[in-house]
Each structure stands twice: as C-alpha cells, then as structure tokens.
C-alpha positions in Angstrom: 0.0 0.0 0.0 1.4 3.4 -1.0 1.7 6.2 1.5 -0.3 9.2 0.9 1.9 12.3 0.4 0.1 13.9 3.3 0.9 11.0 5.6 4.1 11.4 7.6 6.2 8.9 9.4 5.6 9.1 13.2 8.1 11.4 14.7 10.8 9.7 16.8 10.9 10.8 20.4 13.8 13.2 21.2 15.7 13.1 24.4 16.5 16.4 26.2 20.2 16.7 25.2 21.3 18.0 28.6 19.7 15.1 30.4 21.0 12.5 28.0 24.5 14.0 27.7 25.0 13.9 31.5 25.1 10.1 31.3 26.3 9.4 27.8 29.5 8.8 25.9 29.7 8.6 22.2 25.9 9.1 21.7 25.0 6.1 23.9 24.8 5.5 27.6 27.1 2.6 28.4 27.1 0.4 31.6 29.0 3.1 33.5 26.5 5.7 32.4 23.7 3.4 33.4 25.1 3.0 36.9 25.4 6.8 37.1 21.8 7.2 35.8 20.3 4.8 38.3 22.5 6.2 41.1 21.1 9.6 40.4 17.6 8.2 40.3 18.3 6.5 43.7 17.4 3.1 42.2 19.6 0.2 43.1 20.7 -1.8 40.0 19.0 -4.9 41.4 15.7 -3.2 42.0 12.9 -4.5 39.8 12.2 -0.9 38.8 15.3 -1.1 36.6 13.7 -3.7 34.4 10.5 -1.7 34.1 12.5 1.4 33.1 14.4 -0.6 30.5 11.1 -1.9 29.3 9.7 1.6 28.9 12.8 2.6 26.9 12.5 -0.6 24.7 16.2 -1.2 25.0 17.5 -3.4 22.3 21.2 -3.8 23.4 22.1 -5.2 26.7 24.2 -2.7 28.8 23.6 0.2 26.4 20.9 2.9 26.0 20.6 4.9 22.8 19.5 8.5 22.6 16.2 7.4 21.0 15.6 4.8 23.8 16.4 7.3 26.5 13.9 9.7 24.8 11.2 7.2 25.4 11.8 7.4 29.2 11.8 11.2 29.0 8.6 11.3 27.0 6.9 8.7 29.3 7.8 10.7 32.4 7.5 14.1 30.8 10.7 15.1 32.5 12.5 18.3 31.5 15.6 18.0 33.7 17.5 15.4 35.8 15.8 16.7 39.0 12.4 16.4 37.3 13.3 12.8 36.2 14.3 12.0 39.8 11.0 13.4 41.1 9.1 11.0 38.7 10.6 7.8 40.1 7.8 7.3 42.7 5.2 7.5 39.9 7.1 4.8 38.0 6.8 2.5 41.0 3.0 2.6 40.9 
C-alpha cells in the first residue's frame, strides 16, 4: 500500500540533550552511564524498577541505552531535567 503524500512517518521521540549527555559517551549510555543514571535516580541496579525502566525505553542492546531509547523514558515521564526525572521515580513504582 502506498503512503499518501500527506501522511508522515511518526516522529521519533527526542531526548532532552542536557539530560542524555549527563550520562552518555559517544551518543550512547554505556554500563558506567547506566550505573550513574540509576544512582542519580536513587534506584539500586538490582531493583525490579530497573527492568521496568528498560522496558519503557524498549532497550535493544544489553548494557547500552541509545538516545532514542532514552527519549522514550523522558517522553513517558514528561521530565524536563534530571531533577524532574528523579521526582518522577515514585510514579514509576505505581
């Protein structure tokens, strides 16, 4: 089926650059960045919430978070800063 010229691809979520770059190296968040991220969120790495957060982000690669994946978390929480993201953690536990 052909796409109508008026139809557009759904826009990919965009991560707030300042939030993402605080934890990233080379345009991805590696394992060290993930430890830093979850440390800032005050979530232990063995907490079941980590699995839920990774599920929200739809992470494809083990031990790595892409900018697009991180953007899904930001969009889900509607966070605009790291402090805002931290404040949303209790809502994620519900």
